[in-house]
C-alpha positions as CSV (number, residue, x, y, z in Angstrom):
1,M,28.2,14.4,-22.1
2,T,31.9,14.2,-22.9
3,H,33.5,11.0,-24.1
4,G,34.3,8.6,-21.3
5,A,32.4,10.6,-18.7
6,Q,29.8,8.9,-16.5
7,R,26.2,9.7,-17.5
8,P,24.4,11.3,-14.4
9,V,21.5,9.4,-12.9
10,I,18.7,10.2,-10.4
11,D,17.3,6.9,-8.9
12,C,13.8,7.9,-8.1
13,L,12.7,4.9,-5.9
14,V,15.0,3.3,-3.3
15,N,14.0,1.3,-0.3
16,V,16.2,1.4,2.7
17,H,13.6,0.7,5.4
18,F,13.2,-3.1,4.9
19,G,15.9,-3.9,7.5
20,E,14.1,-2.0,10.3
21,T,11.8,-4.9,11.1
22,Q,12.7,-8.4,12.2
23,T,10.1,-10.0,9.8
24,Q,8.5,-8.8,6.6
25,P,4.8,-9.2,5.7
26,E,4.2,-12.5,4.0
27,F,3.3,-10.8,0.7
28,M,6.8,-9.2,0.7
29,N,8.4,-12.5,1.2
30,K,6.4,-13.9,-1.7
31,V,7.5,-11.0,-3.9
32,R,11.1,-11.7,-3.0
33,D,11.0,-15.5,-3.3
34,D,8.3,-16.1,-6.0
35,Y,8.3,-13.0,-8.2
36,F,11.8,-11.5,-8.2
37,K,13.7,-14.6,-7.1
38,G,15.7,-12.3,-4.8
39,P,18.3,-13.2,-2.3
40,K,17.5,-13.5,1.4
41,S,19.7,-10.5,2.0
42,M,17.2,-8.3,0.2
43,F,15.6,-7.3,3.5
44,D,18.8,-6.8,5.4
45,P,19.7,-3.5,7.2
46,V,21.3,-1.0,4.8
47,D,24.7,0.5,5.4
48,L,25.0,4.1,4.2
49,S,28.5,3.9,3.0
50,E,27.8,0.8,0.9
51,L,24.7,2.4,-0.7
52,L,26.8,5.5,-1.5
53,D,29.5,3.3,-3.0
54,E,27.0,1.7,-5.4
55,M,25.5,5.1,-6.3
56,D,29.0,6.5,-7.0
57,E,30.0,3.5,-9.1
58,H,27.1,4.0,-11.4
59,G,26.8,7.8,-11.6
60,V,23.7,8.1,-9.3
61,Q,23.9,11.6,-8.1
62,K,20.7,11.5,-6.0
63,A,18.3,8.8,-4.7
64,I,14.7,9.2,-3.5
65,L,14.1,7.1,-0.4
66,M,10.7,5.6,0.5
67,D,9.3,6.9,3.8
68,N,6.0,6.5,5.5
69,L,3.9,9.0,7.5
70,A,2.3,6.4,9.7
71,K,5.6,4.6,10.5
72,P,8.5,6.9,9.6
73,S,11.6,5.2,8.4
74,V,14.5,5.8,10.8
75,T,17.0,4.8,8.2
76,A,15.7,7.0,5.3
77,R,15.6,10.1,7.6
78,K,19.0,9.4,9.0
79,F,20.5,9.1,5.4
80,V,18.8,12.3,4.4
81,D,20.2,14.1,7.4
82,A,23.7,12.8,6.8
83,K,23.7,13.5,3.1
84,P,21.1,16.1,2.1
85,D,22.8,16.6,-1.2
86,R,22.4,12.9,-2.2
87,F,19.0,11.9,-0.8
88,A,15.4,13.1,-0.7
89,L,12.2,11.4,0.5
90,A,9.1,9.9,-1.0
91,M,6.2,9.9,1.5
92,G,3.6,7.2,1.7
93,G,1.3,6.0,4.4
94,M,-1.5,8.5,4.2
95,N,-4.8,7.3,5.7
96,L,-7.2,8.1,2.9
97,L,-10.2,6.9,4.8
98,R,-9.6,9.5,7.6
99,P,-7.6,12.0,5.5
100,V,-7.6,15.2,7.5
101,K,-4.9,14.3,10.1
102,S,-2.7,12.5,7.5
103,L,-2.8,15.4,5.2
104,R,-2.0,17.9,7.9
105,E,1.0,15.6,8.7
106,L,2.0,15.5,5.0
107,T,1.9,19.3,4.8
108,A,4.1,19.6,7.9
109,T,6.5,16.9,6.8
110,A,6.9,18.4,3.3
111,A,7.6,21.8,4.8
112,D,10.2,20.3,7.2
113,L,12.0,17.6,5.1
114,P,13.1,17.3,1.5
115,V,10.0,15.4,0.2
116,A,10.3,14.9,-3.6
117,Y,6.9,13.3,-3.9
118,A,4.0,11.6,-2.2
119,A,3.1,7.9,-3.0
120,V,0.1,5.7,-2.9
121,G,-0.4,2.1,-4.1
122,P,-4.1,1.3,-4.7
123,S,-3.6,-2.5,-4.5
124,F,-1.8,-2.3,-1.2
125,W,-4.4,-0.7,1.1
126,A,-8.0,-1.3,2.0
127,D,-7.7,-4.8,0.3
128,G,-7.5,-3.1,-3.2
129,Q,-11.1,-1.9,-3.0
130,Y,-10.6,1.7,-4.3
131,P,-9.3,2.6,-7.8
132,P,-7.6,6.0,-8.1
133,S,-10.8,7.4,-9.7
134,D,-12.7,6.9,-6.4
135,A,-13.5,10.1,-4.4
136,V,-11.6,8.6,-1.4
137,Y,-8.4,9.9,-3.1
138,Y,-9.7,13.3,-3.9
139,P,-8.4,15.1,-0.7
140,L,-4.9,13.7,-1.4
141,Y,-5.1,15.0,-5.0
142,A,-6.2,18.4,-3.9
143,K,-3.6,18.7,-1.2
144,C,-0.7,17.6,-3.5
145,A,-1.9,20.1,-6.1
146,E,-2.1,22.8,-3.5
147,L,1.4,22.0,-2.3
148,E,2.7,21.6,-5.8
149,L,4.0,18.2,-4.6
150,P,4.1,15.4,-7.3
151,L,2.1,12.3,-6.5
152,C,3.2,8.8,-7.6
153,V,0.6,6.1,-8.0
154,N,1.3,2.4,-8.5
155,T,0.1,1.1,-11.9
156,G,0.3,-2.3,-13.5
157,L,-0.4,-5.7,-11.9
158,P,1.4,-5.9,-8.6
159,G,3.9,-8.7,-7.8
160,P,2.2,-9.9,-4.6
161,P,-0.9,-12.1,-4.8
162,I,-3.3,-9.2,-4.1
163,P,-6.0,-7.6,-6.2
164,G,-4.5,-5.7,-9.2
165,E,-7.3,-4.3,-11.3
166,V,-7.4,-1.1,-9.3
167,Q,-3.9,-0.4,-10.7
168,N,-5.0,-0.3,-14.4
169,P,-3.8,3.1,-15.5
170,I,-7.2,3.9,-17.1
171,H,-8.4,4.8,-13.7
172,L,-6.2,7.9,-13.8
173,D,-7.9,9.2,-16.9
174,R,-10.7,10.8,-14.9
175,V,-8.1,12.0,-12.3
176,C,-6.1,13.9,-14.9
177,V,-9.3,15.5,-16.2
178,R,-10.6,16.7,-12.8
179,F,-7.1,17.6,-11.4
180,P,-5.2,19.1,-14.3
181,E,-2.9,21.0,-11.9
182,L,-1.8,17.8,-10.2
183,K,1.7,16.5,-11.1
184,L,1.1,12.8,-11.4
185,C,3.4,9.9,-12.1
186,M,2.6,6.2,-12.7
187,I,5.2,4.1,-10.9
188,H,6.3,0.4,-11.4
189,G,5.6,0.5,-15.1
190,A,2.1,-0.4,-16.3
191,D,2.2,-4.0,-17.3
192,P,0.1,-5.5,-19.0
193,W,-1.6,-2.1,-19.7
194,W,1.4,-0.4,-21.4
195,E,-0.6,0.9,-24.4
196,I,-3.1,2.5,-22.2
197,A,-0.4,4.2,-20.2
198,I,1.3,5.5,-23.3
199,R,-1.9,6.8,-24.7
200,M,-2.5,8.7,-21.5
201,L,1.0,10.1,-21.4
202,I,0.3,11.5,-24.9
203,K,-3.0,13.0,-23.7
204,Y,-2.0,14.6,-20.4
205,R,0.7,17.2,-20.0
206,N,1.3,16.7,-16.2
207,L,1.4,12.9,-16.4
208,R,4.6,10.8,-16.2
209,L,5.7,7.2,-16.0
210,M,8.5,5.7,-13.8
211,T,10.0,2.4,-14.7
212,S,10.8,1.4,-11.1
213,A,11.0,-2.4,-10.5
214,W,11.4,-3.0,-14.2
215,S,14.7,-4.2,-15.7
216,P,15.3,-1.7,-18.5
217,K,16.0,-4.5,-21.0
218,R,12.6,-5.9,-20.3
219,L,10.7,-2.7,-21.1
220,P,8.4,-3.1,-24.1
221,D,9.3,-1.9,-27.6
222,S,6.3,0.3,-27.6
223,L,7.5,2.3,-24.7
224,I,11.1,2.7,-26.1
225,H,9.5,3.9,-29.4
226,Y,7.4,6.4,-27.5
227,M,10.5,7.7,-25.7
228,R,12.3,8.1,-29.0
229,T,9.4,9.9,-30.6
230,R,6.6,11.8,-28.8
231,G,7.7,11.2,-25.2
232,P,11.4,12.0,-24.6
233,N,10.4,14.1,-21.5
234,K,7.8,11.7,-20.1
235,V,9.5,8.6,-18.8
236,I,11.6,8.5,-15.6
237,F,14.2,6.0,-14.4
238,A,14.2,4.3,-11.0
239,S,15.5,1.0,-9.7
240,D,13.2,-0.1,-6.7
241,W,16.5,-0.9,-5.0
242,P,17.2,-3.4,-3.5
243,V,14.6,-5.3,-5.4
244,L,16.6,-4.4,-8.5
245,R,20.1,-3.2,-7.8
246,Q,21.7,-0.2,-9.4
247,H,24.7,-2.3,-10.6
248,R,22.1,-4.2,-12.8
249,V,19.6,-1.5,-14.0
250,V,21.9,1.4,-14.7
251,P,24.1,-0.4,-17.2
252,E,21.0,-1.9,-18.8
253,A,19.5,1.6,-19.1
254,N,22.7,2.9,-20.6
255,A,22.5,0.1,-23.2
256,L,19.1,0.9,-24.4
257,D,18.8,1.9,-28.1
258,L,18.0,5.5,-27.4
259,P,19.5,8.8,-28.7
260,A,22.0,10.3,-26.2
261,E,19.7,13.3,-25.3
262,V,16.7,11.0,-24.7
263,L,18.8,8.6,-22.5
264,D,20.0,11.7,-20.5
265,N,16.4,12.7,-20.0
266,Y,15.4,9.2,-18.9
267,L,18.2,8.8,-16.4
268,Y,18.5,12.3,-15.0
269,Q,16.8,15.4,-16.5
270,N,13.1,14.3,-16.5
271,A,13.3,13.5,-12.8
272,A,15.3,16.7,-12.1
273,E,12.6,18.8,-13.7
274,F,9.5,16.9,-12.5
275,F,10.5,16.1,-8.9
276,F,13.1,18.8,-8.1
277,G,12.0,21.7,-10.3
278,E,15.3,22.0,-12.0
279,P,15.0,23.8,-15.4
280,E,15.5,21.8,-18.5
281,Q,19.2,21.6,-19.5
282,N,20.2,21.5,-23.1
283,Q,23.9,22.0,-22.6
284,E,26.4,19.1,-22.4
285,R,26.9,17.5,-19.0
């Protein structure tokens, strides 16, 4: 990257769907008010031009917008249609208790729209009863491996007051053994189980970790050390916008004590390779 040029960024988790409903679930209000201390405007409708302005200001070349099979996001799909070079989709909302219809829909949607990855949050469905090692997830794993579609799984204790043990990353150990073909990414960090997550990243070639919903300056020293040493290609940047805004987390990420090449990987190249199949780039950007 030339002196003075903006470092390119891919923001791998952006929420534009909050403003589509009059009221949020109570657990989302608790996340905003008690956990992130966010403004009331966090759940307001999103204006495309304002989001693009924020992306442009901070070098965000592409953003992945959360969507839902069961309740498609009108806003996310409208933004993708308007700016296909700037946006892709992340697809959640699969019914894992009755998977056949959902997985047919996932297959059709991934063929028709630019879906960068599928997503599932173990604490957020079925009252947190099923860890990712449970066989209820296996059809989803097999389908994503078949489609060569990366799958993102929430790890770490969730912000809302809901059961969190199912999001201990150790539950993915057995998954990585049984589905080595599956491209799997832990999202929303791994607190308080960072050391387990790092050990698993070392162990499994197809496993990644996304720092969505984490202020970069709050990331643990052990993860920064891993990125500098054995894991320069394993950790992926994301904001969880608007929970954390790009104008906060991108400058914080740029200020991390990382070599330039590792920082470029974290902010752009690791996501470009893992989610979009772009070849590794060694030349200056």
